[in-house]
KEDOKE-620611 format. One line per 4 residues: their letters; for each residue y, x negated, z negated of N, C-alpha, C. Coordinates in steps of 0.1 Angstrom, whole numbers. Layout:
<rs>
A> Y/X/Z/Y/X/Z/Y/X/Z  ...
</rs>
This chain:
<rs>
MNDS> 1132/-845/-1228/1125/-857/-1224/1111/-854/-1220  1103/-864/-1216/1090/-862/-1211/1080/-861/-1223  1068/-856/-1220/1058/-854/-1230/1054/-866/-1238  1057/-878/-1232/1052/-890/-1238/1060/-893/-1251
TKGA> 1071/-886/-1253/1079/-888/-1265/1071/-882/-1277  1061/-874/-1275/1054/-867/-1286/1047/-877/-1294  1042/-888/-1288/1034/-898/-1295/1042/-907/-1304  1055/-907/-1303/1064/-915/-1311/1074/-907/-1319
GHGQ> 1071/-894/-1322/1080/-886/-1328/1091/-882/-1319  1100/-874/-1324/1111/-869/-1315/1123/-878/-1316  1123/-888/-1324/1134/-898/-1324/1146/-893/-1333  1155/-902/-1335/1167/-898/-1343/1176/-890/-1335
ALPD> 1181/-879/-1341/1191/-871/-1334/1205/-877/-1335  1212/-878/-1324/1225/-883/-1324/1235/-872/-1326  1246/-874/-1333/1256/-863/-1334/1262/-859/-1321  1265/-846/-1320/1272/-841/-1308/1284/-849/-1306
GAGE> 1287/-853/-1293/1299/-861/-1290/1299/-875/-1295  1287/-880/-1298/1286/-894/-1302/1292/-903/-1292  1299/-914/-1296/1305/-923/-1287/1295/-932/-1280  1299/-938/-1269/1290/-946/-1261/1284/-958/-1269
GTRA> 1293/-964/-1277/1288/-975/-1285/1277/-970/-1295  1280/-959/-1302/1270/-953/-1311/1257/-950/-1304  1259/-944/-1292/1247/-940/-1285/1239/-952/-1281  1245/-963/-1276/1238/-975/-1272/1231/-981/-1283
VRAG> 1237/-982/-1295/1231/-988/-1306/1219/-980/-1312  1219/-967/-1311/1209/-959/-1317/1200/-952/-1308  1202/-953/-1295/1194/-945/-1285/1180/-949/-1286  1171/-939/-1286/1157/-941/-1285/1150/-946/-1298
LPEP> 1157/-947/-1309/1151/-952/-1321/1143/-940/-1327  1131/-944/-1333/1123/-933/-1340/1129/-929/-1353  1124/-918/-1358/1128/-913/-1371/1125/-924/-1381  1134/-927/-1391/1131/-937/-1400/1119/-934/-1410
VKHE> 1111/-944/-1412/1100/-943/-1421/1101/-955/-1431  1100/-952/-1443/1101/-962/-1454/1092/-974/-1451  1097/-986/-1452/1090/-999/-1450/1087/-1002/-1435  1090/-993/-1426/1088/-996/-1412/1101/-1001/-1405
PTLP> 1100/-1010/-1395/1111/-1015/-1388/1119/-1004/-1382  1133/-1007/-1381/1141/-997/-1374/1138/-995/-1359  1135/-1007/-1353/1130/-1007/-1339/1116/-1013/-1339  1105/-1005/-1338/1092/-1011/-1339/1089/-1022/-1328
GPVF> 1081/-1031/-1332/1078/-1042/-1323/1070/-1037/-1311  1068/-1046/-1301/1061/-1042/-1289/1046/-1039/-1292  1041/-1029/-1286/1027/-1025/-1287/1019/-1031/-1276  1011/-1041/-1279/1002/-1048/-1270/989/-1041/-1270
AAHF> 987/-1032/-1261/974/-1025/-1261/970/-1021/-1246  958/-1025/-1242/953/-1020/-1229/947/-1006/-1231  941/-1004/-1243/936/-990/-1245/938/-986/-1259  935/-974/-1262/938/-968/-1275/925/-961/-1280
HLPG> 924/-959/-1293/913/-951/-1299/914/-937/-1293  903/-933/-1287/903/-920/-1280/889/-913/-1281  886/-908/-1293/873/-901/-1295/875/-887/-1289  864/-881/-1284/864/-868/-1278/871/-867/-1265
DPTG> 877/-855/-1262/884/-853/-1249/896/-862/-1248  900/-867/-1236/911/-876/-1234/924/-868/-1234  929/-864/-1246/941/-857/-1247/951/-865/-1255  964/-861/-1254/974/-869/-1262/981/-878/-1253
PYTY> 992/-884/-1257/1001/-892/-1249/995/-906/-1246  988/-912/-1254/984/-926/-1253/968/-927/-1251  964/-930/-1239/950/-931/-1236/947/-945/-1230  955/-950/-1221/952/-962/-1214/966/-969/-1211
GRDE> 966/-982/-1211/978/-990/-1210/986/-989/-1197  979/-985/-1186/986/-983/-1174/994/-970/-1173  990/-960/-1182/996/-947/-1181/1008/-946/-1190  1006/-950/-1203/1017/-948/-1213/1016/-959/-1223
NPTW> 1027/-962/-1230/1028/-972/-1240/1039/-968/-1250  1036/-968/-1263/1047/-964/-1273/1060/-972/-1271  1059/-984/-1267/1072/-992/-1265/1079/-987/-1253  1072/-983/-1242/1079/-977/-1231/1086/-964/-1236
TLLE> 1079/-956/-1244/1084/-943/-1248/1097/-944/-1254  1099/-953/-1263/1112/-955/-1270/1123/-960/-1260  1119/-969/-1251/1129/-974/-1241/1133/-962/-1232  1123/-955/-1227/1126/-944/-1218/1135/-933/-1224
RAIG> 1132/-931/-1237/1141/-921/-1244/1155/-927/-1245  1156/-940/-1248/1170/-946/-1248/1177/-945/-1235  1170/-948/-1224/1177/-948/-1211/1180/-933/-1208  1172/-924/-1211/1175/-910/-1208/1187/-905/-1216
ELEA> 1189/-910/-1228/1200/-906/-1236/1213/-912/-1231  1212/-924/-1224/1224/-930/-1218/1228/-923/-1205  1218/-921/-1197/1220/-915/-1183/1224/-900/-1184  1219/-893/-1194/1222/-879/-1195/1222/-875/-1210
PGQD> 1233/-878/-1217/1234/-876/-1231/1232/-861/-1234  1224/-858/-1244/1222/-845/-1249/1214/-836/-1240  1209/-841/-1229/1202/-832/-1220/1186/-834/-1221  1180/-825/-1227/1166/-827/-1230/1156/-825/-1218
DVEA> 1162/-820/-1207/1154/-817/-1195/1153/-829/-1186  1159/-841/-1190/1159/-853/-1182/1148/-862/-1186  1140/-867/-1176/1129/-876/-1179/1133/-890/-1174  1128/-900/-1181/1131/-914/-1176/1117/-921/-1176
LVFA> 1116/-929/-1166/1103/-937/-1164/1107/-952/-1161  1101/-961/-1168/1104/-975/-1167/1094/-982/-1158  1098/-992/-1151/1090/-999/-1141/1091/-1015/-1143  1083/-1022/-1136/1082/-1036/-1137/1095/-1043/-1132
SGMA> 1102/-1037/-1123/1114/-1043/-1117/1122/-1032/-1110  1134/-1036/-1106/1142/-1026/-1099/1136/-1022/-1086  1130/-1031/-1079/1124/-1027/-1066/1112/-1018/-1068  1105/-1020/-1079/1094/-1011/-1082/1099/-997/-1084
AISS> 1110/-996/-1091/1116/-982/-1093/1121/-976/-1080  1128/-984/-1072/1133/-980/-1059/1121/-975/-1050  1111/-983/-1049/1099/-980/-1041/1092/-967/-1046  1092/-965/-1059/1085/-954/-1064/1091/-941/-1059
VLFS> 1105/-941/-1058/1111/-929/-1054/1109/-927/-1039  1111/-938/-1031/1110/-937/-1017/1096/-933/-1012  1086/-939/-1018/1072/-937/-1013/1065/-925/-1020  1071/-920/-1031/1065/-908/-1037/1071/-895/-1031
QLRA> 1083/-896/-1025/1090/-884/-1020/1089/-882/-1005  1085/-893/-998/1085/-892/-983/1071/-893/-977  1070/-886/-966/1057/-885/-959/1060/-888/-944  1049/-891/-937/1050/-893/-922/1057/-881/-916
GDAV> 1067/-884/-907/1075/-874/-901/1088/-870/-908  1089/-874/-920/1102/-872/-928/1112/-882/-923  1125/-879/-926/1136/-888/-924/1143/-891/-937  1147/-903/-938/1155/-908/-950/1168/-915/-945
VLPD> 1178/-913/-953/1191/-920/-950/1193/-930/-960  1195/-943/-956/1198/-954/-964/1211/-960/-961  1217/-967/-971/1230/-974/-967/1226/-987/-959  1235/-990/-950/1232/-1002/-942/1239/-1015/-948
DGYQ> 1246/-1013/-960/1252/-1024/-967/1248/-1025/-981  1235/-1020/-984/1230/-1020/-997/1223/-1033/-1001  1216/-1032/-1012/1208/-1044/-1017/1199/-1050/-1006  1198/-1063/-1005/1192/-1069/-994/1177/-1067/-993
ALPL> 1170/-1062/-1003/1156/-1059/-1002/1154/-1045/-995  1164/-1037/-993/1163/-1024/-987/1157/-1025/-973  1161/-1035/-965/1155/-1036/-951/1140/-1038/-952  1135/-1045/-963/1121/-1047/-964/1114/-1033/-966
ARDQ> 1121/-1025/-974/1115/-1011/-977/1116/-1003/-964  1127/-1005/-956/1128/-998/-943/1117/-1001/-934  1113/-1014/-933/1102/-1018/-924/1089/-1011/-928  1087/-1010/-941/1074/-1004/-946/1075/-989/-944
LETY> 1086/-983/-946/1087/-968/-944/1085/-965/-929  1090/-973/-920/1088/-970/-906/1074/-973/-902  1067/-982/-908/1053/-984/-906/1045/-972/-909  1049/-964/-919/1043/-952/-924/1047/-940/-916
GIEV> 1055/-942/-905/1059/-930/-897/1071/-922/-902  1079/-929/-910/1091/-922/-916/1103/-927/-909  1111/-918/-904/1123/-921/-897/1134/-926/-907  1140/-938/-904/1150/-943/-913/1163/-944/-906
RTAP> 1173/-937/-911/1187/-937/-906/1196/-945/-916  1205/-952/-911/1214/-960/-919/1229/-957/-915  1238/-959/-925/1252/-958/-923/1259/-965/-935  1271/-969/-933/1278/-976/-944/1281/-968/-956
TGGN> 1283/-974/-967/1286/-967/-979/1301/-962/-978  1310/-970/-974/1324/-967/-974/1327/-955/-964  1337/-947/-968/1341/-936/-959/1331/-925/-959  1322/-924/-969/1311/-914/-969/1304/-912/-956
AQLD> 1302/-924/-949/1297/-923/-935/1282/-918/-935  1275/-917/-946/1262/-912/-946/1262/-897/-943  1273/-890/-945/1274/-876/-942/1270/-873/-927  1273/-883/-918/1272/-880/-904/1257/-881/-899
VLDG> 1248/-886/-908/1234/-887/-904/1225/-880/-913  1230/-869/-920/1222/-862/-930/1213/-851/-924  1216/-845/-913/1209/-834/-908/1194/-837/-906  1186/-828/-912/1172/-830/-911/1165/-840/-920
AKLL> 1173/-847/-929/1168/-857/-937/1161/-851/-949  1151/-857/-955/1144/-853/-967/1150/-859/-979  1155/-872/-977/1160/-879/-989/1173/-887/-985  1183/-886/-993/1195/-895/-991/1195/-905/-1002
WIET> 1196/-918/-998/1197/-929/-1008/1211/-934/-1008  1217/-934/-1020/1231/-938/-1021/1231/-951/-1030  1240/-960/-1027/1242/-972/-1036/1257/-973/-1037  1262/-970/-1049/1276/-971/-1051/1279/-975/-1065
PSNP> 1288/-985/-1067/1293/-994/-1057/1282/-1002/-1050  1284/-1005/-1037/1274/-1012/-1029/1273/-1027/-1033  1262/-1032/-1031/1259/-1046/-1035/1256/-1054/-1022  1264/-1064/-1018/1275/-1070/-1026/1289/-1066/-1022
GLDV> 1291/-1057/-1012/1304/-1055/-1007/1313/-1046/-1016  1308/-1039/-1026/1315/-1031/-1036/1323/-1019/-1030  1318/-1014/-1019/1323/-1001/-1014/1318/-990/-1023  1325/-979/-1023/1322/-967/-1032/1322/-955/-1023
CDVR> 1313/-946/-1025/1313/-933/-1018/1314/-922/-1028  1317/-910/-1024/1319/-898/-1032/1305/-892/-1035  1300/-894/-1046/1286/-890/-1049/1285/-874/-1049  1295/-868/-1055/1295/-853/-1056/1295/-847/-1042
RLAE> 1304/-852/-1033/1305/-847/-1019/1292/-849/-1012  1286/-861/-1013/1274/-864/-1005/1262/-856/-1011  1262/-855/-1024/1251/-847/-1030/1251/-832/-1026  1263/-827/-1026/1264/-813/-1022/1260/-811/-1007
AAHA> 1265/-820/-999/1261/-819/-985/1246/-821/-982  1240/-830/-990/1226/-832/-988/1218/-820/-993  1221/-815/-1005/1214/-803/-1010/1216/-791/-1001  1227/-790/-994/1229/-779/-985/1220/-780/-973
RGAL> 1216/-792/-970/1206/-794/-959/1192/-796/-964  1189/-793/-977/1176/-794/-982/1171/-808/-985  1180/-817/-987/1175/-831/-990/1177/-834/-1005  1168/-843/-1010/1170/-848/-1023/1180/-860/-1023
VAVD> 1185/-863/-1034/1195/-874/-1035/1192/-884/-1046  1191/-897/-1042/1189/-907/-1052/1201/-916/-1052  1205/-921/-1064/1217/-930/-1065/1212/-942/-1072  1214/-954/-1066/1212/-967/-1072/1224/-969/-1081
NTLA> 1222/-969/-1094/1232/-970/-1104/1233/-984/-1111  1227/-994/-1104/1225/-1007/-1110/1238/-1013/-1114  1248/-1014/-1104/1260/-1021/-1107/1269/-1014/-1117  1269/-1001/-1117/1278/-993/-1126/1272/-992/-1140
TPLG> 1259/-992/-1141/1252/-988/-1154/1256/-974/-1158  1248/-968/-1167/1251/-954/-1172/1264/-954/-1179  1270/-965/-1184/1283/-965/-1190/1294/-965/-1180  1291/-968/-1168/1301/-968/-1157/1301/-955/-1150
QRPL> 1289/-949/-1147/1289/-936/-1141/1275/-930/-1143  1274/-917/-1143/1262/-910/-1145/1258/-901/-1133  1250/-906/-1124/1247/-900/-1111/1242/-885/-1113  1234/-883/-1123/1228/-870/-1125/1239/-859/-1128
ELGA> 1249/-863/-1135/1261/-854/-1137/1269/-852/-1124  1268/-861/-1115/1275/-860/-1102/1267/-853/-1092  1255/-848/-1095/1247/-840/-1086/1235/-847/-1080  1232/-859/-1084/1220/-866/-1079/1208/-860/-1085
DFAV> 1197/-861/-1078/1184/-857/-1083/1177/-869/-1090  1180/-881/-1086/1175/-893/-1093/1186/-903/-1095  1186/-909/-1107/1194/-921/-1110/1184/-933/-1111  1186/-943/-1103/1176/-954/-1102/1184/-967/-1105
ASGT> 1178/-976/-1111/1185/-989/-1114/1176/-1000/-1117  1181/-1012/-1114/1174/-1024/-1119/1179/-1027/-1133  1171/-1026/-1143/1175/-1029/-1156/1175/-1044/-1158  1171/-1052/-1148/1172/-1067/-1149/1187/-1071/-1150
KQLT> 1196/-1063/-1145/1210/-1067/-1144/1217/-1064/-1157  1229/-1057/-1157/1237/-1055/-1168/1231/-1047/-1179  1222/-1038/-1176/1216/-1029/-1187/1210/-1038/-1198  1203/-1048/-1194/1197/-1057/-1204/1205/-1070/-1206
GHGD> 1211/-1075/-1196/1223/-1084/-1197/1221/-1098/-1201  1208/-1103/-1202/1206/-1116/-1207/1199/-1125/-1197  1195/-1119/-1186/1189/-1127/-1175/1174/-1132/-1179  1168/-1124/-1188/1155/-1128/-1193/1144/-1117/-1191
VLLG> 1148/-1106/-1185/1139/-1095/-1183/1139/-1089/-1169  1128/-1087/-1163/1127/-1079/-1151/1123/-1065/-1154  1131/-1055/-1150/1128/-1042/-1154/1135/-1032/-1144  1130/-1020/-1142/1136/-1010/-1134/1133/-996/-1141
YVTG> 1141/-986/-1136/1139/-973/-1142/1143/-962/-1132  1137/-951/-1134/1141/-939/-1126/1143/-927/-1136  1154/-920/-1135/1156/-908/-1143/1159/-896/-1134  1155/-884/-1138/1157/-872/-1131/1153/-860/-1139
RNAE> 1158/-848/-1134/1154/-836/-1142/1145/-827/-1134  1142/-830/-1121/1133/-822/-1113/1119/-826/-1117  1112/-817/-1124/1099/-820/-1130/1089/-824/-1119  1089/-816/-1108/1079/-819/-1097/1082/-832/-1091
AMAA> 1094/-835/-1088/1098/-848/-1082/1094/-860/-1091  1097/-858/-1104/1095/-869/-1113/1080/-871/-1116  1072/-860/-1115/1057/-861/-1116/1052/-869/-1105  1058/-868/-1093/1053/-876/-1082/1057/-891/-1084
VRRW> 1068/-893/-1090/1072/-907/-1093/1063/-913/-1103  1060/-905/-1113/1050/-910/-1124/1037/-913/-1117  1032/-904/-1109/1019/-906/-1102/1019/-919/-1094  1030/-922/-1087/1031/-934/-1079/1031/-946/-1088
RKIV> 1037/-946/-1099/1037/-957/-1109/1023/-960/-1113  1015/-949/-1115/1001/-951/-1120/993/-957/-1109  995/-952/-1096/986/-956/-1085/988/-971/-1082  1001/-975/-1082/1004/-989/-1079/1004/-999/-1091
GAIP> 1004/-993/-1103/1004/-1001/-1115/1017/-1009/-1117  1028/-1003/-1113/1041/-1010/-1113/1048/-1008/-1127  1041/-1013/-1137/1045/-1010/-1151/1051/-1023/-1158  1060/-1021/-1167/1065/-1032/-1174/1056/-1037/-1185
GPME> 1057/-1049/-1189/1049/-1054/-1200/1056/-1049/-1213  1049/-1047/-1224/1055/-1042/-1236/1066/-1051/-1242  1064/-1065/-1240/1074/-1074/-1245/1087/-1072/-1237  1086/-1070/-1224/1098/-1068/-1216/1105/-1055/-1220
AWLA> 1097/-1044/-1222/1103/-1031/-1226/1110/-1033/-1240  1104/-1040/-1249/1110/-1041/-1262/1123/-1049/-1261  1123/-1060/-1253/1135/-1068/-1252/1146/-1060/-1245  1142/-1052/-1236/1152/-1043/-1229/1158/-1033/-1239
HRSI> 1150/-1027/-1247/1155/-1017/-1257/1164/-1025/-1267  1160/-1036/-1272/1168/-1044/-1281/1182/-1047/-1275  1182/-1051/-1262/1194/-1055/-1255/1204/-1043/-1253  1199/-1031/-1251/1207/-1020/-1249/1217/-1018/-1260
ATLQ> 1213/-1022/-1272/1222/-1020/-1284/1236/-1026/-1282  1237/-1037/-1274/1250/-1043/-1272/1256/-1040/-1259  1250/-1030/-1252/1255/-1027/-1238/1270/-1024/-1238  1275/-1015/-1247/1289/-1012/-1246/1298/-1024/-1249
LRVD> 1294/-1032/-1259/1302/-1044/-1262/1302/-1053/-1250  1291/-1055/-1243/1291/-1064/-1232/1298/-1058/-1220  1296/-1046/-1217/1302/-1039/-1206/1317/-1039/-1207  1322/-1036/-1219/1337/-1035/-1220/1343/-1049/-1219
RQNA> 1337/-1059/-1224/1342/-1073/-1223/1342/-1078/-1208  1330/-1076/-1202/1328/-1081/-1189/1337/-1073/-1179  1338/-1060/-1180/1346/-1052/-1171/1361/-1056/-1172  1366/-1058/-1184/1380/-1061/-1186/1383/-1075/-1180
TALT> 1374/-1085/-1182/1375/-1098/-1177/1375/-1098/-1162  1366/-1089/-1156/1365/-1088/-1142/1378/-1084/-1136  1385/-1075/-1142/1398/-1070/-1137/1408/-1081/-1138  1408/-1089/-1149/1417/-1100/-1151/1415/-1111/-1140
LAQA> 1402/-1114/-1138/1399/-1124/-1127/1403/-1119/-1114  1400/-1106/-1110/1404/-1101/-1097/1419/-1102/-1095  1427/-1099/-1106/1441/-1100/-1105/1446/-1114/-1102  1439/-1124/-1109/1443/-1138/-1107/1439/-1142/-1092
LRER> 1428/-1138/-1088/1423/-1141/-1074/1433/-1135/-1063  1439/-1124/-1066/1448/-1118/-1057/1460/-1127/-1054  1463/-1136/-1062/1474/-1145/-1060/1471/-1157/-1053  1459/-1159/-1049/1455/-1171/-1042/1454/-1169/-1027
SEVT> 1461/-1178/-1020/1462/-1176/-1006/1449/-1179/-998  1441/-1188/-1004/1428/-1191/-997/1418/-1180/-999  1420/-1170/-1008/1411/-1159/-1010/1414/-1147/-1001  1404/-1143/-994/1406/-1131/-985/1394/-1121/-989
GLRY> 1396/-1109/-984/1385/-1099/-986/1382/-1096/-1000  1392/-1097/-1009/1389/-1095/-1024/1386/-1080/-1026  1375/-1078/-1033/1371/-1065/-1037/1368/-1063/-1051  1374/-1054/-1058/1370/-1049/-1071/1375/-1035/-1073
PGLP> 1366/-1025/-1075/1371/-1011/-1075/1381/-1008/-1086  1382/-1017/-1096/1392/-1014/-1106/1406/-1018/-1102  1408/-1026/-1091/1422/-1029/-1087/1428/-1017/-1081  1440/-1013/-1085/1447/-1001/-1079/1448/-1001/-1064
DDPS> 1449/-1013/-1058/1450/-1013/-1043/1437/-1015/-1036  1426/-1015/-1043/1413/-1016/-1037/1410/-1004/-1029  1404/-1005/-1017/1401/-994/-1008/1393/-983/-1015  1384/-987/-1025/1376/-978/-1032/1381/-972/-1045
HEIA> 1393/-977/-1049/1398/-973/-1062/1399/-958/-1064  1405/-951/-1055/1407/-937/-1057/1394/-929/-1059  1384/-931/-1051/1371/-924/-1053/1365/-929/-1066  1365/-942/-1068/1359/-948/-1080/1365/-942/-1093
SRQM> 1378/-941/-1093/1385/-936/-1105/1382/-921/-1108  1377/-914/-1098/1373/-900/-1100/1359/-899/-1106  1350/-908/-1103/1336/-907/-1107/1331/-918/-1116  1338/-928/-1118/1334/-939/-1127/1343/-940/-1139
RRYG> 1336/-944/-1150/1344/-946/-1163/1347/-961/-1165  1339/-969/-1158/1341/-984/-1158/1338/-989/-1144  1343/-1000/-1140/1343/-1004/-1126/1333/-1015/-1123  1326/-1020/-1133/1316/-1030/-1131/1321/-1044/-1134
CVVS> 1311/-1054/-1134/1314/-1067/-1137/1314/-1077/-1125  1313/-1071/-1113/1311/-1079/-1101/1324/-1079/-1093  1329/-1091/-1089/1340/-1092/-1080/1335/-1100/-1068  1340/-1096/-1056/1336/-1103/-1044/1348/-1107/-1037
FTLP> 1347/-1119/-1030/1358/-1124/-1022/1353/-1134/-1012  1361/-1138/-1003/1357/-1148/-993/1366/-1160/-992  1360/-1172/-992/1367/-1184/-990/1366/-1188/-975  1375/-1197/-970/1376/-1198/-955/1364/-1203/-948
TRAH> 1356/-1211/-955/1344/-1217/-948/1332/-1218/-957  1320/-1220/-952/1309/-1222/-960/1310/-1235/-969  1316/-1245/-963/1318/-1258/-970/1327/-1256/-982  1338/-1248/-979/1348/-1245/-990/1341/-1238/-1001
ADRF> 1333/-1228/-998/1326/-1220/-1008/1317/-1229/-1016  1309/-1238/-1009/1300/-1246/-1016/1308/-1256/-1026  1319/-1261/-1021/1327/-1270/-1030/1332/-1262/-1042  1336/-1250/-1040/1341/-1242/-1051/1330/-1239/-1061
LGAL> 1318/-1236/-1057/1307/-1233/-1066/1303/-1246/-1073  1303/-1257/-1067/1300/-1270/-1073/1310/-1274/-1083  1322/-1270/-1082/1333/-1274/-1091/1334/-1265/-1104  1327/-1254/-1104/1327/-1245/-1116/1320/-1252/-1127
RLVD> 1325/-1250/-1139/1319/-1256/-1151/1313/-1245/-1160  1319/-1233/-1161/1315/-1223/-1170/1307/-1212/-1162  1304/-1214/-1150/1297/-1204/-1141/1285/-1211/-1135  1274/-1204/-1136/1261/-1209/-1130/1260/-1204/-1116
DATS> 1256/-1213/-1107/1253/-1210/-1093/1239/-1204/-1093  1239/-1191/-1094/1226/-1183/-1095/1228/-1170/-1089  1216/-1164/-1085/1217/-1150/-1080/1216/-1140/-1092  1215/-1127/-1088/1216/-1116/-1098/1230/-1115/-1103
FGGV> 1231/-1105/-1112/1245/-1103/-1118/1243/-1095/-1131  1254/-1094/-1139/1254/-1085/-1150/1251/-1093/-1163  1248/-1106/-1163/1244/-1113/-1175/1256/-1117/-1183  1253/-1121/-1196/1264/-1126/-1205/1270/-1139/-1200
RSTA> 1262/-1147/-1192/1268/-1159/-1187/1272/-1157/-1172  1284/-1160/-1169/1289/-1158/-1156/1281/-1165/-1145  1279/-1159/-1134/1272/-1165/-1123/1280/-1162/-1110  1278/-1170/-1100/1284/-1168/-1087/1275/-1174/-1077
ERRG> 1275/-1169/-1065/1268/-1175/-1054/1274/-1172/-1040  1271/-1181/-1031/1275/-1178/-1017/1264/-1169/-1012  1267/-1157/-1010/1257/-1147/-1008/1250/-1149/-994  1257/-1155/-985/1251/-1156/-971/1239/-1166/-971
RWGG> 1237/-1173/-982/1226/-1183/-982/1212/-1176/-981  1212/-1163/-985/1199/-1156/-985/1196/-1150/-971  1206/-1148/-963/1204/-1140/-951/1202/-1125/-955  1204/-1116/-946/1201/-1102/-948/1213/-1094/-952
DAVP> 1224/-1101/-957/1237/-1094/-960/1247/-1097/-949  1253/-1087/-944/1263/-1089/-933/1276/-1093/-939  1277/-1106/-943/1289/-1111/-950/1293/-1124/-943  1305/-1128/-944/1309/-1141/-939/1303/-1153/-946
EGFI> 1303/-1164/-940/1296/-1176/-946/1302/-1180/-959  1315/-1177/-961/1322/-1181/-973/1323/-1170/-983  1315/-1160/-982/1316/-1148/-991/1310/-1152/-1004  1317/-1149/-1015/1312/-1152/-1029/1310/-1139/-1036
RFSV> 1298/-1137/-1042/1296/-1126/-1052/1297/-1132/-1066  1307/-1128/-1074/1309/-1134/-1087/1306/-1123/-1097  1297/-1127/-1106/1293/-1118/-1118/1300/-1123/-1130  1309/-1115/-1136/1317/-1119/-1148/1309/-1118/-1160
GAED> 1308/-1128/-1168/1300/-1128/-1181/1309/-1124/-1193  1304/-1129/-1204/1311/-1125/-1217/1319/-1137/-1223  1322/-1147/-1214/1330/-1158/-1219/1345/-1153/-1223  1352/-1161/-1230/1366/-1158/-1232/1373/-1157/-1219
PEDL> 1381/-1146/-1217/1387/-1144/-1203/1396/-1156/-1199  1404/-1161/-1208/1413/-1172/-1204/1405/-1184/-1200  1394/-1187/-1207/1386/-1198/-1203/1380/-1197/-1189  1374/-1185/-1187/1368/-1182/-1174/1378/-1183/-1162
VADV> 1389/-1176/-1164/1399/-1176/-1153/1404/-1190/-1151  1407/-1198/-1161/1411/-1211/-1160/1401/-1220/-1152  1388/-1218/-1155/1378/-1225/-1148/1378/-1222/-1133  1379/-1209/-1130/1379/-1205/-1116/1391/-1210/-1109
LRAL> 1402/-1209/-1115/1415/-1214/-1108/1414/-1229/-1106  1409/-1237/-1116/1407/-1251/-1114/1397/-1254/-1103  1386/-1247/-1103/1376/-1249/-1092/1382/-1246/-1078  1390/-1236/-1077/1397/-1233/-1065/1406/-1245/-1061
DESA> 1414/-1250/-1070/1423/-1261/-1067/1415/-1273/-1063  1404/-1276/-1070/1396/-1288/-1066/1389/-1287/-1053  1385/-1275/-1049/1378/-1273/-1037/1386/-1271/-1024  1400/-1272/-1026/1409/-1269/-1015/1409/-1279/-1004
G> 1405/-1292/-1008/1406/-1303/-998/1396/-1302/-987
</rs>
């Protein structure tokens, strides 16, 4: 882990081969001290006592914070269990984390490969990159299409499963091809979470994610993170964070660490229910374009089953018209019409309302929460019946 862990001790050692639930519950906790809390509260400090030369991990609140240290250690232990050479850095949001990699690694004259079906804010990043004289190439996630535009690129950006279309690409194959051409590889791991896949183990140089989503899972924290083992590349990411001040508040960092303890419980429940819902939707004649990588007949299932341990909590599908989709969303009782995904309360939205995603007007992105599966499926089927007219 990074040097910042020195200021908070080395943390509790987890047993070799510890299960994912054990790791989620105990990741990043400090060594126990009598009468001290098991998870220390947030440290609200803009500056620290610093007599003499400015040495040590904690000097100023924009650079380091003990609450970040514990959270970063926890994330590193989830993304790369038992690997002490991996560094994690937390950010104020997922886009702050994404931007930190893009803008710290690329210079004028470089080329970057982005997915053309990824998160809708990526086109905003593309516009800014091109303003800085960086060539941006795009290709779909499905079919490993980014392979065709790799030559001469400095950085390959992968999003798998893609949001919102849920296509999956072969991370190992793309990473090997990119490295053979001298390019770095970043994988947006937001939808999968580190319990679904570990991009660093698949050959990526960076695993990047929005912790706003399923990692924290309660819809009350904006957070992002970057993990990697290339010390030089991560130093550049850290420097970018300092320059732009894209840092999380200590309360947000503490809430995130607290929430990670239930990650495995939430993920297992939500993923299992997502598969149950997808199976139920497959029987509905008005539903087309159903995607969930966990379905055996999904176009992405074969690749996903090779590199993912869990398939995610998001199901996507299309209803015949915009009006039909709006009626369906209005008829749901246990599902909030809201954006984002990964929370304990199910949400759904007609994704086309935002613009920027190449989806049909009736396209629905459905995020499965932690409700009882039978209640949630019944609510969805009832809403489909009521919206059919």
